[in-house]
C-alpha positions in Angstrom: 65.0 -15.6 -23.3 62.5 -18.4 -22.8 62.8 -18.3 -19.0 61.4 -14.8 -18.9 58.1 -15.9 -20.6 56.8 -17.1 -17.3 56.9 -13.5 -16.2 55.2 -12.0 -19.3 51.9 -10.3 -18.6 49.0 -11.1 -20.8 48.5 -7.4 -21.5 50.6 -4.3 -20.8 49.6 -0.7 -20.7 51.2 2.6 -19.8 48.6 3.4 -17.2 45.6 1.7 -15.7 43.1 4.0 -17.3 44.4 2.8 -20.7 42.9 -0.6 -20.1 39.8 -1.4 -22.2 37.4 -2.4 -19.5 34.7 -3.3 -22.1 37.0 -5.7 -23.8 37.9 -7.1 -20.3 34.2 -7.7 -19.6 33.6 -9.2 -23.1 36.4 -11.7 -22.4 34.5 -13.0 -19.4 36.3 -11.1 -16.6 34.1 -10.7 -13.5 36.6 -9.8 -10.9 39.7 -7.6 -11.0 42.3 -7.8 -8.3 44.2 -4.6 -8.0 47.6 -3.6 -6.6 47.5 -0.1 -5.1 50.9 1.5 -5.0 52.3 2.7 -8.3 49.4 0.9 -10.1 46.4 3.1 -9.1 48.2 5.9 -7.3 51.8 6.9 -6.6 53.1 5.1 -3.5 53.2 8.5 -1.8 49.5 9.1 -2.2 47.6 7.9 0.9 44.2 8.0 -0.8 42.7 7.4 -4.2 43.0 10.3 -6.7 40.7 11.2 -9.6 42.4 8.7 -12.0 42.0 5.8 -9.5 38.3 6.7 -9.0 37.8 7.0 -12.8 39.1 3.5 -13.3 37.2 2.0 -10.4 34.0 3.6 -11.8 34.7 2.1 -15.2 34.8 -1.3 -13.6 31.5 -0.7 -11.7 29.8 0.6 -14.8 30.7 -2.6 -16.6 29.5 -4.8 -13.7 33.1 -6.0 -12.9 33.8 -6.5 -9.2 37.1 -5.5 -7.8 39.2 -6.1 -4.7 42.6 -4.9 -3.5 45.4 -7.4 -3.1 48.3 -5.6 -1.6 51.6 -6.4 0.0 51.2 -3.3 2.1 50.2 -3.3 5.8 46.6 -2.9 7.0 46.9 0.8 7.8 47.9 1.7 4.3 45.2 -0.4 2.6 42.5 0.7 5.1 43.3 4.4 4.5 43.3 4.0 0.7 40.0 2.0 0.8 38.2 4.2 3.3 35.9 5.9 0.7 35.7 2.9 -1.6 34.7 0.1 0.7 36.0 -2.8 -1.4 37.1 -6.1 -0.2 40.9 -6.4 0.4 43.8 -8.5 1.5 46.7 -6.7 3.1 50.2 -8.3 3.5 49.2 -10.6 0.6 52.8 -11.7 0.1 52.5 -11.7 -3.7 53.6 -13.7 -5.6 52.3 -16.2 -3.1 48.7 -17.2 -3.9 47.0 -16.7 -0.5 45.4 -13.2 -1.2 44.6 -14.0 -4.8 42.8 -17.3 -4.0 41.1 -15.7 -1.0 39.5 -13.0 -3.2 38.4 -15.5 -5.9 36.7 -17.7 -3.2 35.1 -14.7 -1.6 33.7 -13.5 -4.9 32.8 -16.9 -6.2 34.7 -16.7 -9.5 36.8 -19.1 -11.4 40.4 -18.4 -12.6 39.3 -17.6 -16.2 36.9 -14.9 -14.8 39.6 -13.2 -12.8 42.3 -10.6 -13.7 45.1 -9.0 -11.8 46.5 -5.5 -12.5 49.8 -4.4 -11.1 53.1 -2.6 -11.8 55.6 -5.2 -10.6 56.6 -8.3 -12.6 58.0 -10.3 -9.7 55.0 -9.8 -7.4 51.9 -8.9 -9.3 52.4 -10.6 -12.7 54.2 -13.7 -11.3 51.5 -14.1 -8.7 48.8 -13.8 -11.3 50.6 -16.3 -13.6 51.0 -18.7 -10.8 47.3 -18.5 -10.0 46.4 -19.1 -13.7 44.6 -15.8 -14.1 44.8 -13.0 -16.7 47.5 -10.4 -15.9 47.8 -6.8 -16.8 51.1 -4.9 -16.3 51.0 -1.1 -16.1 54.1 1.1 -16.0 54.9 2.3 -12.4 53.4 5.7 -11.7 56.3 6.8 -9.5 59.5 4.9 -8.7 60.5 4.0 -5.2 64.1 5.0 -4.8 65.6 2.3 -2.5 68.4 -0.1 -3.2 65.9 -3.0 -3.1 63.6 -1.5 -5.7 66.6 -0.4 -8.0 67.8 -4.0 -7.8 64.3 -5.4 -8.6 63.6 -3.0 -11.4 66.9 -3.8 -13.0 65.8 -7.4 -13.4 62.3 -6.4 -14.3 63.7 -4.2 -17.2 65.4 -7.3 -18.6 62.0 -9.2 -18.6 60.2 -6.2 -20.1 62.8 -5.8 -22.8 62.5 -9.5 -23.7 58.7 -9.2 -23.6 58.6 -6.1 -25.8 61.0 -7.8 -28.2 58.7 -10.8 -28.3 55.7 -8.6 -29.0 57.7 -6.0 -31.0 56.5 -3.2 -28.7 58.0 -0.2 -26.9 59.1 -0.1 -23.3 57.8 1.5 -20.1 
């Protein structure tokens, strides 16, 4: 369906460590905005794991800045960021643009130099699309089993199915 195309990510990967950071750098990306829960770590993990550190190190090695833009509260983001020390926005209210625009201003980058990586279409990808930046969708690491998330994932699966049909790809 055409209406879904506004929610299509620019790129999609099974997990964050599958993203080609060198290609990202070569395309002019200087800042990556990252969701935390189910993107870098399962929502039940209070701190970064080896996989999260591995991806963040790939960004650093390629001179790509990163910041966290999370809809979580300050305590969650503070704890996750404790040993990283990155800039962050908590309660970003994605898909609203407040947190995304704040980080772009803070880092002095343009839209075409910014990417957003997340696991949710209606917050991360839609927010990135609204901001005019490159978007990367990763499959959720661990599902949140609440009625709200089941409802949201139901509609996300419709968008993903349409996206994959459009690209002739498999599904998460």
